[in-house]
C-alpha positions as a Markdown table, in Angstrom:
| # | Residue | x | y | z |
|---|---|---|---|---|
| 1 | Met | 71.4 | -42.9 | -23.2 |
| 2 | Asn | 73.7 | -41.4 | -20.6 |
| 3 | Leu | 74.6 | -43.7 | -17.7 |
| 4 | Gln | 73.3 | -42.7 | -14.3 |
| 5 | Arg | 73.6 | -43.9 | -10.7 |
| 6 | Ile | 70.3 | -44.1 | -8.9 |
| 7 | Asn | 68.6 | -45.6 | -5.8 |
| 8 | Pro | 65.6 | -47.7 | -7.0 |
| 9 | Leu | 63.8 | -46.9 | -3.7 |
| 10 | Asp | 63.5 | -43.3 | -4.9 |
| 11 | Tyr | 61.2 | -44.6 | -7.7 |
| 12 | Pro | 57.7 | -45.6 | -6.6 |
| 13 | Asp | 57.1 | -47.2 | -10.1 |
| 14 | Trp | 60.5 | -49.0 | -10.2 |
| 15 | Asp | 59.1 | -52.5 | -10.5 |
| 16 | Asp | 56.6 | -51.4 | -13.3 |
| 17 | Leu | 59.6 | -49.9 | -15.2 |
| 18 | Leu | 61.4 | -53.2 | -14.8 |
| 19 | Leu | 58.6 | -55.2 | -16.3 |
| 20 | Lys | 58.7 | -53.0 | -19.4 |
| 21 | Ser | 62.4 | -53.3 | -19.8 |
| 22 | Gly | 65.0 | -56.0 | -20.5 |
| 23 | Asp | 64.7 | -59.4 | -18.8 |
| 24 | Pro | 64.5 | -58.7 | -15.0 |
| 25 | Ser | 64.2 | -61.2 | -12.2 |
| 26 | Phe | 62.9 | -60.8 | -8.7 |
| 27 | Phe | 66.3 | -59.7 | -7.5 |
| 28 | His | 66.2 | -56.5 | -9.6 |
| 29 | Thr | 63.1 | -55.3 | -7.8 |
| 30 | Ser | 62.7 | -52.5 | -5.3 |
| 31 | Ala | 61.2 | -55.1 | -2.9 |
| 32 | Trp | 64.5 | -57.0 | -2.7 |
| 33 | Ala | 66.5 | -53.8 | -2.4 |
| 34 | Gly | 64.2 | -52.7 | 0.4 |
| 35 | Val | 64.9 | -55.9 | 2.3 |
| 36 | Ile | 68.6 | -55.6 | 2.0 |
| 37 | Val | 68.8 | -51.9 | 2.8 |
| 38 | Glu | 66.4 | -52.1 | 5.8 |
| 39 | Ser | 68.1 | -55.3 | 7.2 |
| 40 | Tyr | 71.8 | -54.3 | 6.8 |
| 41 | Gly | 72.0 | -50.6 | 6.0 |
| 42 | Tyr | 73.8 | -51.0 | 2.7 |
| 43 | Gln | 73.6 | -48.2 | 0.1 |
| 44 | Pro | 72.0 | -49.0 | -3.2 |
| 45 | Val | 74.0 | -47.9 | -6.3 |
| 46 | Tyr | 72.2 | -48.9 | -9.4 |
| 47 | Phe | 73.8 | -48.1 | -12.8 |
| 48 | Val | 71.0 | -47.4 | -15.4 |
| 49 | Arg | 70.4 | -46.0 | -18.8 |
| 50 | Trp | 67.1 | -44.6 | -20.0 |
| 51 | Glu | 65.7 | -44.6 | -23.5 |
| 52 | Asn | 62.4 | -42.8 | -24.1 |
| 53 | Ala | 61.5 | -43.1 | -20.4 |
| 54 | Arg | 62.3 | -46.8 | -20.5 |
| 55 | Leu | 65.1 | -48.6 | -18.7 |
| 56 | Ser | 67.5 | -49.9 | -21.4 |
| 57 | Ser | 70.3 | -51.0 | -19.0 |
| 58 | Val | 70.3 | -51.9 | -15.3 |
| 59 | Met | 73.3 | -53.1 | -13.2 |
| 60 | Pro | 72.4 | -53.2 | -9.5 |
| 61 | Phe | 75.0 | -52.8 | -6.7 |
| 62 | Met | 75.0 | -52.5 | -3.0 |
| 63 | Asp | 77.8 | -50.4 | -1.4 |
| 64 | Ile | 78.9 | -52.3 | 1.7 |
| 65 | Ala | 81.1 | -50.6 | 4.3 |
| 66 | Ser | 82.2 | -52.8 | 7.1 |
| 67 | Arg | 84.8 | -52.2 | 9.8 |
| 68 | Leu | 85.5 | -55.9 | 9.9 |
| 69 | Thr | 85.5 | -56.9 | 6.2 |
| 70 | Gly | 86.2 | -53.7 | 4.4 |
| 71 | Arg | 84.3 | -51.8 | 1.7 |
| 72 | Arg | 83.1 | -53.2 | -1.6 |
| 73 | Gly | 80.3 | -53.3 | -4.1 |
| 74 | Val | 78.3 | -56.4 | -4.6 |
| 75 | Ser | 75.7 | -57.2 | -7.2 |
| 76 | Leu | 73.9 | -58.3 | -5.1 |
| 77 | Pro | 74.6 | -59.5 | -1.5 |
| 78 | Phe | 72.5 | -62.5 | -0.2 |
| 79 | Thr | 71.5 | -63.1 | -3.8 |
| 80 | Asp | 72.2 | -66.2 | -5.9 |
| 81 | Tyr | 72.5 | -64.1 | -9.1 |
| 82 | Cys | 71.5 | -60.7 | -10.5 |
| 83 | Asp | 72.2 | -60.5 | -14.2 |
| 84 | Pro | 72.9 | -57.0 | -15.5 |
| 85 | Phe | 71.0 | -56.3 | -18.7 |
| 86 | Gly | 71.4 | -53.9 | -21.6 |
| 87 | Pro | 71.0 | -53.6 | -25.3 |
| 88 | Asp | 74.4 | -55.0 | -26.4 |
| 89 | Lys | 77.8 | -56.1 | -25.2 |
| 90 | Glu | 79.4 | -52.7 | -25.6 |
| 91 | Ser | 76.8 | -51.2 | -23.4 |
| 92 | Leu | 77.5 | -53.9 | -20.8 |
| 93 | Arg | 81.2 | -53.3 | -21.0 |
| 94 | Gln | 80.7 | -49.5 | -20.5 |
| 95 | Thr | 78.5 | -50.1 | -17.4 |
| 96 | Val | 81.1 | -52.6 | -15.9 |
| 97 | Gln | 83.8 | -49.9 | -16.4 |
| 98 | Ala | 81.6 | -47.3 | -14.8 |
| 99 | Ala | 81.1 | -49.5 | -11.8 |
| 100 | Ile | 84.8 | -50.1 | -11.5 |
| 101 | Asp | 85.5 | -46.3 | -11.8 |
| 102 | Tyr | 82.9 | -45.6 | -9.1 |
| 103 | Gly | 84.4 | -48.3 | -6.9 |
| 104 | Arg | 87.8 | -46.8 | -7.2 |
| 105 | Arg | 86.6 | -43.3 | -6.3 |
| 106 | Ser | 84.6 | -44.8 | -3.4 |
| 107 | Lys | 87.7 | -46.8 | -2.2 |
| 108 | Trp | 86.1 | -50.2 | -2.7 |
| 109 | Asp | 88.4 | -53.2 | -2.2 |
| 110 | Tyr | 86.6 | -55.0 | -5.0 |
| 111 | Ala | 83.5 | -55.1 | -7.1 |
| 112 | Glu | 81.6 | -58.4 | -7.5 |
| 113 | Trp | 79.0 | -59.5 | -10.1 |
| 114 | Arg | 76.9 | -62.7 | -9.7 |
| 115 | Thr | 75.6 | -63.7 | -13.1 |
| 116 | Thr | 74.2 | -66.6 | -15.1 |
| 117 | Gly | 76.4 | -66.0 | -18.0 |
| 118 | Asp | 79.7 | -64.3 | -19.1 |
| 119 | Leu | 80.2 | -60.8 | -17.8 |
| 120 | Ile | 82.5 | -59.2 | -20.4 |
| 121 | Gln | 85.3 | -60.4 | -22.7 |
| 122 | Gly | 88.5 | -61.2 | -20.8 |
| 123 | Ala | 86.9 | -61.5 | -17.4 |
| 124 | Thr | 87.5 | -64.7 | -15.6 |
| 125 | Pro | 85.2 | -65.8 | -12.8 |
| 126 | Ser | 86.6 | -66.3 | -9.3 |
| 127 | Glu | 83.8 | -68.7 | -8.3 |
| 128 | Ser | 81.5 | -71.0 | -10.2 |
| 129 | Tyr | 78.3 | -72.7 | -9.1 |
| 130 | Leu | 75.3 | -74.4 | -10.8 |
| 131 | Thr | 71.7 | -73.4 | -11.0 |
| 132 | His | 68.6 | -75.2 | -12.2 |
| 133 | Asp | 65.4 | -74.0 | -13.9 |
| 134 | Leu | 62.2 | -75.9 | -14.2 |
| 135 | Asp | 60.0 | -75.1 | -17.3 |
| 136 | Leu | 56.5 | -74.4 | -16.1 |
| 137 | Gly | 55.2 | -73.6 | -19.7 |
| 138 | Arg | 54.3 | -77.3 | -20.0 |
| 139 | Ser | 51.0 | -78.9 | -18.9 |
| 140 | Glu | 50.8 | -80.2 | -15.3 |
| 141 | Pro | 50.8 | -83.9 | -16.5 |
| 142 | Glu | 53.9 | -83.2 | -18.6 |
| 143 | Ile | 55.7 | -81.6 | -15.6 |
| 144 | Leu | 54.7 | -84.6 | -13.5 |
| 145 | Ser | 55.9 | -87.1 | -16.0 |
| 146 | Gly | 59.2 | -85.3 | -16.1 |
| 147 | Leu | 59.8 | -85.9 | -12.4 |
| 148 | Ser | 61.8 | -88.9 | -11.4 |
| 149 | Glu | 60.0 | -92.0 | -10.3 |
| 150 | Asn | 61.3 | -91.5 | -6.8 |
| 151 | His | 59.7 | -88.0 | -6.6 |
| 152 | Arg | 56.4 | -89.2 | -7.9 |
| 153 | Arg | 56.4 | -92.1 | -5.4 |
| 154 | Asn | 57.3 | -89.7 | -2.5 |
| 155 | Ile | 54.5 | -87.3 | -3.4 |
| 156 | Lys | 52.0 | -90.2 | -3.3 |
| 157 | Lys | 53.5 | -91.2 | 0.1 |
| 158 | Thr | 52.9 | -87.8 | 1.6 |
| 159 | Ile | 49.2 | -88.0 | 0.7 |
| 160 | Lys | 49.0 | -91.6 | 2.1 |
| 161 | Asp | 50.6 | -90.4 | 5.3 |
| 162 | Gly | 48.1 | -87.7 | 5.7 |
| 163 | Leu | 50.3 | -84.6 | 5.1 |
| 164 | Thr | 48.5 | -81.4 | 4.2 |
| 165 | Thr | 49.9 | -78.1 | 2.8 |
| 166 | Lys | 49.4 | -74.4 | 3.5 |
| 167 | Leu | 50.3 | -71.6 | 1.1 |
| 168 | Asp | 50.2 | -68.1 | 2.6 |
| 169 | Arg | 52.0 | -65.0 | 3.7 |
| 170 | Ser | 51.1 | -64.8 | 7.3 |
| 171 | Arg | 53.2 | -63.9 | 10.4 |
| 172 | Glu | 52.3 | -67.3 | 11.8 |
| 173 | Ser | 53.7 | -69.1 | 8.8 |
| 174 | Leu | 56.8 | -66.9 | 8.9 |
| 175 | Gly | 57.3 | -67.9 | 12.6 |
| 176 | Asp | 57.0 | -71.6 | 11.8 |
| 177 | Phe | 59.4 | -71.2 | 8.9 |
| 178 | Tyr | 62.0 | -69.4 | 11.0 |
| 179 | Arg | 61.8 | -72.0 | 13.7 |
| 180 | Leu | 62.7 | -74.7 | 11.2 |
| 181 | His | 65.2 | -72.4 | 9.4 |
| 182 | Cys | 67.2 | -72.0 | 12.6 |
| 183 | Arg | 67.4 | -75.8 | 13.1 |
| 184 | Thr | 68.3 | -76.4 | 9.5 |
| 185 | Arg | 71.1 | -73.9 | 9.5 |
| 186 | Lys | 72.5 | -75.4 | 12.7 |
| 187 | Arg | 72.5 | -78.8 | 11.0 |
| 188 | His | 74.5 | -77.3 | 8.2 |
| 189 | Gly | 76.9 | -75.6 | 10.6 |
| 190 | Leu | 75.8 | -72.1 | 9.8 |
| 191 | Pro | 74.2 | -69.3 | 11.9 |
| 192 | Pro | 70.7 | -68.3 | 10.7 |
| 193 | Gln | 69.9 | -65.0 | 9.1 |
| 194 | Pro | 68.4 | -62.6 | 11.7 |
| 195 | Leu | 64.7 | -62.8 | 12.3 |
| 196 | Ser | 64.5 | -59.1 | 11.3 |
| 197 | Phe | 65.7 | -60.0 | 7.8 |
| 198 | Phe | 62.7 | -62.3 | 7.4 |
| 199 | Lys | 60.4 | -59.8 | 8.9 |
| 200 | Asn | 61.6 | -57.4 | 6.3 |
| 201 | Ile | 60.9 | -60.0 | 3.6 |
| 202 | Leu | 57.3 | -60.3 | 5.0 |
| 203 | Asp | 56.9 | -56.5 | 4.9 |
| 204 | His | 58.6 | -55.8 | 1.6 |
| 205 | Val | 58.0 | -59.0 | -0.4 |
| 206 | Leu | 55.2 | -61.2 | 0.9 |
| 207 | Thr | 52.7 | -58.5 | 1.6 |
| 208 | Arg | 53.2 | -57.1 | -1.9 |
| 209 | Asp | 52.3 | -60.5 | -3.4 |
| 210 | Leu | 55.9 | -61.1 | -4.6 |
| 211 | Gly | 56.4 | -64.3 | -2.6 |
| 212 | Val | 54.7 | -67.1 | -0.7 |
| 213 | Ile | 55.5 | -69.5 | 2.1 |
| 214 | Val | 54.7 | -73.1 | 1.4 |
| 215 | Ser | 54.4 | -75.4 | 4.4 |
| 216 | Ala | 53.8 | -79.1 | 4.9 |
| 217 | Leu | 51.9 | -80.2 | 8.0 |
| 218 | Leu | 51.4 | -83.5 | 9.8 |
| 219 | Ser | 48.6 | -83.6 | 12.4 |
| 220 | Gly | 48.5 | -79.8 | 12.3 |
| 221 | Lys | 52.2 | -79.3 | 13.0 |
| 222 | Val | 54.5 | -77.6 | 10.4 |
| 223 | Ile | 57.3 | -80.1 | 9.6 |
| 224 | Ala | 58.7 | -78.5 | 6.4 |
| 225 | Ser | 58.5 | -75.0 | 5.0 |
| 226 | Ser | 60.0 | -73.1 | 2.1 |
| 227 | Met | 60.0 | -69.5 | 0.9 |
| 228 | Phe | 59.5 | -68.7 | -2.8 |
| 229 | Phe | 59.7 | -65.3 | -4.6 |
| 230 | His | 58.3 | -64.3 | -8.0 |
| 231 | Phe | 58.3 | -61.4 | -10.4 |
| 232 | Gly | 56.7 | -61.3 | -13.8 |
| 233 | Pro | 56.7 | -64.9 | -15.3 |
| 234 | Lys | 59.7 | -66.1 | -13.2 |
| 235 | Ala | 59.5 | -67.8 | -9.8 |
| 236 | Ile | 62.5 | -68.6 | -7.5 |
| 237 | Phe | 62.9 | -71.1 | -4.7 |
| 238 | Lys | 65.0 | -69.1 | -2.1 |
| 239 | Tyr | 64.9 | -70.8 | 1.4 |
| 240 | Gly | 63.9 | -74.2 | 2.6 |
| 241 | Ala | 63.8 | -75.8 | 6.1 |
| 242 | Ser | 62.5 | -79.0 | 7.6 |
| 243 | Asp | 62.3 | -81.0 | 10.8 |
| 244 | Thr | 64.6 | -84.1 | 10.5 |
| 245 | Gly | 62.4 | -86.1 | 12.7 |
| 246 | Phe | 59.7 | -86.2 | 10.0 |
| 247 | Leu | 61.8 | -86.6 | 6.8 |
| 248 | Ser | 60.6 | -90.1 | 6.4 |
| 249 | His | 57.3 | -88.6 | 5.4 |
| 250 | Arg | 59.0 | -86.8 | 2.5 |
| 251 | Pro | 57.5 | -83.4 | 3.3 |
| 252 | Asn | 60.0 | -81.5 | 1.1 |
| 253 | Asn | 58.8 | -83.3 | -1.9 |
| 254 | Leu | 55.2 | -82.2 | -1.2 |
| 255 | Val | 56.2 | -78.6 | -0.6 |
| 256 | Met | 58.1 | -78.4 | -3.9 |
| 257 | Trp | 55.2 | -80.1 | -5.9 |
| 258 | Glu | 52.6 | -77.8 | -4.4 |
| 259 | Ala | 54.7 | -74.8 | -5.2 |
| 260 | Ile | 55.1 | -76.0 | -8.8 |
| 261 | Lys | 51.3 | -76.3 | -9.2 |
| 262 | Trp | 50.6 | -73.0 | -7.5 |
| 263 | Phe | 53.0 | -71.0 | -9.6 |
| 264 | Lys | 51.9 | -72.7 | -12.8 |
| 265 | Gly | 48.3 | -71.8 | -11.9 |
| 266 | Arg | 49.3 | -68.2 | -11.6 |
| 267 | Gly | 50.9 | -68.2 | -15.0 |
| 268 | Ala | 54.6 | -68.5 | -14.1 |
| 269 | Lys | 56.8 | -69.8 | -17.0 |
| 270 | Ser | 59.8 | -71.0 | -15.0 |
| 271 | Leu | 60.9 | -71.9 | -11.4 |
| 272 | Asn | 64.5 | -71.4 | -10.5 |
| 273 | Leu | 65.7 | -73.8 | -7.8 |
| 274 | Gly | 68.6 | -71.7 | -6.5 |
| 275 | Arg | 72.3 | -72.1 | -6.3 |
| 276 | Thr | 74.2 | -75.4 | -6.0 |
| 277 | Glu | 77.8 | -75.9 | -5.2 |
| 278 | Val | 79.5 | -77.9 | -8.0 |
| 279 | Asp | 80.8 | -80.6 | -5.7 |
| 280 | Asn | 77.4 | -81.1 | -4.0 |
| 281 | Gln | 76.3 | -84.0 | -6.1 |
| 282 | Gly | 73.5 | -85.0 | -3.9 |
| 283 | Leu | 71.7 | -81.6 | -4.1 |
| 284 | Arg | 72.5 | -81.5 | -7.8 |
| 285 | Arg | 70.8 | -84.9 | -8.4 |
| 286 | Phe | 67.8 | -83.8 | -6.3 |
| 287 | Lys | 67.2 | -80.7 | -8.5 |
| 288 | Leu | 67.8 | -82.4 | -11.8 |
| 289 | Ser | 65.4 | -85.2 | -10.8 |
| 290 | Trp | 62.6 | -82.5 | -10.9 |
| 291 | Gly | 63.1 | -82.3 | -14.6 |
| 292 | Ala | 65.1 | -79.0 | -14.3 |
| 293 | Ser | 67.7 | -77.9 | -16.8 |
| 294 | Glu | 71.2 | -77.1 | -15.5 |
| 295 | Ser | 73.3 | -74.0 | -16.2 |
| 296 | Ala | 76.3 | -72.2 | -14.7 |
| 297 | Leu | 76.5 | -69.4 | -12.2 |
| 298 | Lys | 79.6 | -67.3 | -12.5 |
| 299 | Tyr | 80.8 | -64.9 | -9.8 |
| 300 | Tyr | 83.3 | -62.2 | -11.0 |
| 301 | Arg | 85.4 | -60.2 | -8.6 |
| 302 | Tyr | 87.4 | -57.2 | -9.8 |
| 303 | Asp | 90.3 | -56.3 | -7.4 |
| 304 | Leu | 90.5 | -52.5 | -7.3 |
| 305 | Lys | 94.0 | -52.5 | -5.9 |
| 306 | Arg | 95.4 | -54.9 | -8.6 |
| 307 | Ala | 93.2 | -53.4 | -11.3 |
| 308 | Ala | 92.3 | -56.9 | -12.5 |
| 309 | Phe | 89.7 | -59.7 | -12.2 |
| 310 | Ser | 90.7 | -62.2 | -9.5 |
| 311 | Arg | 90.6 | -65.9 | -10.1 |
| 312 | Thr | 90.8 | -66.7 | -6.4 |
| 313 | Pro | 87.6 | -67.6 | -4.5 |
| 314 | Leu | 86.7 | -65.2 | -1.7 |
| 315 | Arg | 85.6 | -67.7 | 1.0 |
| 316 | Gly | 85.9 | -67.3 | 4.7 |
| 317 | Asp | 86.6 | -70.3 | 6.8 |
| 318 | His | 83.4 | -71.1 | 8.7 |
| 319 | Pro | 83.8 | -73.4 | 11.7 |
| 320 | Lys | 80.8 | -75.6 | 10.6 |
| 321 | Lys | 81.5 | -78.4 | 13.0 |
| 322 | Leu | 81.6 | -76.0 | 15.9 |
| 323 | Phe | 78.5 | -74.1 | 14.8 |
| 324 | Ser | 76.6 | -77.4 | 14.5 |
| 325 | Lys | 77.2 | -78.0 | 18.2 |
| 326 | Ile | 76.3 | -74.5 | 19.4 |
| 327 | Pro | 72.8 | -73.9 | 20.8 |
| 328 | Val | 70.4 | -72.2 | 18.4 |
| 329 | Gly | 70.0 | -69.1 | 20.6 |
| 330 | Ile | 73.7 | -68.4 | 20.4 |
| 331 | Leu | 73.8 | -69.0 | 16.7 |
| 332 | Arg | 71.0 | -66.5 | 16.2 |
| 333 | Leu | 73.1 | -63.9 | 18.1 |
| 334 | Val | 76.1 | -64.7 | 15.9 |
| 335 | Gly | 73.9 | -64.2 | 12.8 |
| 336 | Arg | 72.5 | -61.0 | 14.1 |
| 337 | Leu | 75.9 | -59.6 | 14.8 |
| 338 | Phe | 77.9 | -60.7 | 11.8 |
| 339 | Tyr | 75.7 | -61.2 | 8.7 |
| 340 | Lys | 75.8 | -57.4 | 7.9 |
| 341 | His | 79.6 | -57.7 | 7.7 |
| 342 | Ile | 79.5 | -60.7 | 5.3 |
| 343 | Gly | 77.3 | -59.3 | 2.5 |
């Protein structure tokens, strides 16, 4: 039961061990660790306990060392949430303390946890978000009846308009997705993740049958595309992109519905719809209207210098208006240069 620090990439059977332990999500997998490590060069530091060759506790971290933004531990970067798991609250408290002690020795500025629940007693979150989960354990007619009338009408419209769908893991579909991703990020005033990041997703995730790209096409042209991950009985919507010139055809509704049916057909029990900012009421209503349940995401940040949990959000000022006017090619360069420092 002694606590150890390991690198999951050193364990060829890591994902099998996860499935036999606790309540893991896709973000605990070696596939996701491989994407982050190969894309940005971070060092995995996973705190684990073993019991009879079984993982009884897991708390993943990435050690991020940046000349621009300092050194810290994040559980996990570019991840909506990654709940630690263990047998009881005392075990979790000990693991949190071990991470803090390690961070102090490693000269981290802070340690950050991204969870769907409370971390430990006395800890106050520095940031709060919402997340939404769709129950796929019901029958398809039950799921359909749980959708808003607007969604059901839009799905019918996509069929009437002649939209088709494609679900695969090909480089061609990745290219179509990335083209739309860059445009979507520009609209939102943000640089896109580097293409190398998504190529690593293809190599580490999609080719291992842990994810799928769902695309909507009109007259053979991809007009909306989303990337989903899955592990065990849980599926996750991670990235979505679309062409604004075709939104009147409601392609995003079709993409989500086809993904729901596909995951249900593969035995998934739930579909998480990702992170939503509390004040983004439009996105919140969109996700709730799929019949999803809502819960809180809590981000905790322990300041190593102050030896206390911080209540202050750690958010940089992004010049969104400026980014929305910059050509996509330049935004891609910005993303390639700076995302590794954001983490």
